[in-house]
C-alpha positions in Angstrom: 54.5 361.0 133.2 55.4 364.4 131.7 57.5 367.2 132.9 58.3 366.8 136.6 55.3 364.6 137.5 52.8 366.7 135.5 51.0 364.6 132.8 49.9 365.9 129.4 46.3 365.8 130.5 47.0 368.1 133.5 48.8 370.6 131.2 45.8 370.6 128.8 43.4 371.3 131.6 45.5 374.2 132.8 45.7 375.5 129.3 41.9 375.4 128.9 41.4 377.2 132.2 43.8 379.9 131.2 42.1 380.4 127.8 38.7 380.6 129.6 39.9 383.2 132.1 42.0 385.4 129.8 40.4 384.8 126.4 42.2 384.1 123.2 42.5 387.8 122.2 44.3 388.7 125.4 46.6 385.7 125.1 47.5 386.5 121.5 48.4 390.1 122.4 50.4 388.9 125.3 52.3 386.4 123.0 53.0 389.1 120.4 54.2 391.5 123.2 56.5 388.8 124.6 57.8 388.0 121.1 58.5 391.6 120.4 60.4 391.9 123.7 62.5 388.8 122.9 63.2 390.2 119.4 64.3 393.6 120.8 66.5 391.8 123.3 68.2 389.8 120.7 68.7 392.8 118.5 70.3 394.8 121.4 72.6 391.9 122.1 73.8 391.6 118.5 74.3 395.4 118.3 76.3 395.2 121.5 78.4 392.4 120.1 79.0 394.4 116.8 80.1 397.4 118.8 82.5 395.3 120.9 83.9 393.7 117.7 84.4 397.1 116.1 86.2 398.5 119.2 88.4 395.4 119.3 89.3 395.8 115.6 90.3 399.4 116.1 92.3 398.7 119.2 96.0 397.9 118.4 97.3 394.5 119.6 100.6 396.0 120.9 102.4 399.2 120.8 105.9 399.3 119.4 108.4 402.0 120.2 111.7 402.7 118.5 114.8 402.4 120.7 118.0 404.4 120.3 120.3 401.4 120.6 121.7 399.2 117.8 120.6 395.7 117.2 123.9 394.4 118.5 123.2 395.9 121.9 119.8 394.3 121.9 121.2 390.9 121.1 123.8 391.1 123.8 121.2 392.2 126.3 118.9 389.4 125.3 121.8 386.9 125.6 122.8 388.0 129.0 119.2 387.7 130.2 119.0 384.1 129.1 122.3 383.3 130.8 121.0 384.7 134.1 117.8 382.8 133.9 119.2 379.6 132.6 
C-alpha cells in the first residue's frame, strides 16, 4: 500500500499515461515554469521579511518625554500609587 490506498504500480501507470499524453518536452517546460514560480514566491517572501525587519529596527521601542517635576515628586507619587493598590 502506498499513499492513501494507491500503490506504487498505479502511480507509475499514471505517470506513463501523463508522459504519453503531454510528452516530455511539455512536462519539462511545465516543471521549469513551476520551479521559477516557486523561486519567485520565496524571493518575494524573503524581501518582504527583510522590509519588515528594517521597519522594525527603525521604529523606536518606546518614546520618552522629559517631565518638569523633580525626582522626589516622582518617587512620592510612585509610593502613593503602590499604597493605594496594595
